[in-house]
C-alpha angles and dihedrals in degrees: 000000000000124000129193107232118171092341088300127118109236124195104220098205090050091049091046090053089053093050092047088056093050104037099063087059095058136024090213132024117194126179089345115168117212126183111205136167107229118199093224103041105017129232113352136171113228132186112220130196114178132171127189116217123188118207106211101201095048094031089227130145121219125192118206108204132191115188125186126177104222098168094113092045091051092049091047092047091050091051091047091049091049090046092048090049090050090048091048090049089048092050095045093048096042114123092227129056115278130167140162124221121202121219127334093299084071096229109185107240103167131012129168127222092256091061095042088052091053090048090043093226133122123244097245093056094046112040112090093015128114114259096244091050089057096043109014093174089072091071097097097033123101095248091081092055092047092051095047091049091053091050089049101044104023089226117138113242124211119199125195124198092341111177119229128190117205147123099064108206126176090351092304127117120221120216126213132182123216142182106209147164127218104205117185124218107225118194125215090262090055097253120135110234099177149340127238117212120205113186135181117204106225096162095120093047092048094046090048091049091048090052089052091047091048090050090050091047091051089050091047090048090050090051091045090050090059109098095232143021124304123222138169134217129193124253091276091056095253122134112239139165128018114338104179094172094054092043091051091049099047104020090232117152124240092259094046099059099041116118108351093337089110088074090072088071091056119093111270091239091052102036100083095042088049094052092047093050091045093051090050091052091048092048093050096036090231133138116280119224120174145139126221144143122264128195107239128218090258091056097255125121118244130193114234138185110218125206125173132176128194117235110221130202127220090282092053091250120142112253098175143329125250116200140177129208109205119194109236096167091117091050091049090048089049090052089051089047091048092050089047092050090046090054090047091049092050090047090047092050091050091047093048119112086218127081109241126202127176120193131175127244091279094049097258114149113252103169143342140176131235092254087065090055090047095051093047094034085223120177115251095234090063098050095038089055088047087223100169094186092053091045092051093048091050092049094050091053090062098051130092091219108026096164091060089050096052093043090054092049093050092047093052093048088054092048105043095172094065129084129214140213121175144139125253118206114207124209090241091059096260117142117210126187111216126200123187130182134163124248104228128178124228090260091056096258114151110231109168147323123258122206127189123190125195126186103227098167093117091044092054091051089048091050090050091053090048091052089051090048091050090050090053091046093051092047091052092043091052089053094052119099090222125082108252128194139169133204137180122253090273092058097255108147115232103168140033120178127231093263090061092048092047093047100044100028088227116126123209096272091052093045103043124099103010095329091111086072087086089068096052121090109253091235091055099042103088094049091044092051094045095049093044091052090048090054091049090052098044101029090232118146115270118230131157144133119244141145124264127197119237129204090267091061095253124131112221126186116254135183107224120197130180126188125193110227118215133188126236090277094055094252115144114247110170147325121257117191145170137204110212117192112233101167093123091048090051092050091049089049090053091050090050090049091050089049092050091048092050094046091047091053092045093049096044095072099050092041091052089051093049091050090050093052092046092051090047091054091048089051091052090050090053093050101042129060102289090204089073090066127061116248090237091064093054093047090048092053091051090051091048090050091050093050092045088053089053091048090049092051090048092051090048090052091049090052091046089051090054091048092049093050091050094041093243100119103130126205125208100201125200139153114265142150112262091206093058091048093051091050093049092049093048092047090055093046092048091057092059095037105045093157093066128074114220112195119196125205108192098188094155131034120203148137127248134192115230149088103315096199093048093050088048088052089056092049092048091048094051095044095045089048089051090052092045095051096037092105110189093350119097098190129095123177126206117193128188114196142157115267134195124281094031095300135136120225124209115193128190114197129188132178096219139111097315130208126269115248091237090066099047095097094048099045093091094051118109117264090005116141126183110256123233141096094263095046092054090067090067118086124231144099097242097245102107096084091042089057093043091052091049092050093050092047089051087056092052091252137120135233126201141161139219115200145145127194110271094003104085134254139263119202115191129185126185130204134183115265121231110221 
């Protein structure tokens, strides 16, 4: 019976004969290979597995048999083994490093001698070991990352000129450069079983190239370090080939600068002399040094220094020329600047009002100006010859004390670090101020000695007259009953007269600087200091009232004034001031104030009663039959009521004045709308002034916090003043607007007689009335604006005016707004 086993035709009897020969030898055959030459199919290799089983009851023996033809597998395996051996032999004998790593642990499976030599390890200590165990220094190098990525992705990696550091010897690391391939082994199931590394050691090539590159870089750095552009010419002195430096400098094209074409970029005045000098250098094979102008790429002309050197071969023959153009435009400009400055210095010396003489370290004349000749009246033949001995002898003959002069000169020449200032007295009465100072270089070298001479004869006479004038001034000041002082423009006191010293007991040394503070009352000092410093800063006149202490320990009131003196050119010279005692005036003012206060209080009661009776009569007239009373009586009562109101307001102002002066003006603050208050005040004023039109412009609505009746008092004062001084105009405008810094501004404008600018600052002073024939026709004591200003200031506001004579007036007060 024939069976198909492994696509082979087996003859069962022949196979049974074979088994009968084998089975008696063994009870059990497992994975037993037999090579047998079958008549039908030839020699085959079969894998047998047989098992004998005895059946006890039937006393039978069974044989379980497994037969597998493995001939093809054996042949394939043999071929694979031979191929692998050939591959291994190829790898191991390859002239460049090759190795194979197994799995991701990177176990070295195969490595050839070339690689082991690079690693400097033997085969026994490397094969079968992890990569990092063989070469631990590779841990932080990029090769590990490359390998792991190939195991992970299966993508071949190609490395070019990758550096590797290994083989540490004597504490030094060696570097190698490699081109390499990481090729993965991918199994049929897609797993990566290993990676083959093929490397080419290019260390020598890379190091050689780097040396060449370094050499080129050094050459490039040397060229770059040259202050200019480098070019080459051939042995005949003609420019040929690419000249990037010259092209970049001039903008000439390749064709334009070939041969002697470069000369077209040289200035026309310099081109021919350059070519002639260049041909001479080429003919004689000598260095070329020249200066000329070259037209730059931007169209400007630049100055250049040119240097060229021939390069010779072993036979001393010129191979080519190497040249450098160095930009010296700045140097040329510096030379022009130096010549310009020299000309300026010479012109300055000649224009100087001083005689100038410059001599060297030995006293030899180097230079001088004509003013020097004029001051010394020195003959031209002496100075033109620069004969220092003759000049010195001539100078000494003109001096009152020549020996002192020559001794000073000798001393200074021996001590070149010192300077000198002295006066020379001439025999003709002339006085000359002489200054001398050494000319020393930065390194301390002594170059020369510079002398300046100034004729100060007129100045000395002027100073003498000033001293005489000051003596007269001090004599007059000491005779004055007022205290007189002077200070420089910075406020430093330099004189106090006898009256000051007698009054305060402080002499000049005690009073100078800020010593005079001891005489000022402590309560007045801060304001005095502040206002005095403001005057010093602005140049405005100083004026204030304060108390000064006398020798008896009593403070008396003084009016102190200071005026800044200026010369005819408007330049400040000094402060002159006086302290005028006004204690008696102050006391009289206090008595007057007390009197006003007393009279105001005494008048207030009867006036109030009169106003009450008048209003009662007017009320009766309005209730009874008016025909019973003559019209004249009614009109008279209205006029009496109006005059009593004026008298009441006047008495109130007098009392307010007294309260302000004593600091007793009280405020009853509350929150109210300024617009409503302005309207109420204007409505009341309009009833008593029907002939005038009061126009309101409420451009801004807001609340303020203050004394409502006092603010109303200010509004009434400003509006009634506007009506009073309106002249022929019958219109008054009141404007409410928003002001800066969260303030509200209320302006009252009239079109009347106006106020002269010279009186603007005084208008808010107490009892001040504007002067003038027209103004004198208007009644009043001049305290209304003083009180209004005090009320606004107490409310942290400001009040100001704008006015011009004959063109009306605008009074404006501002107050803080309450949000």
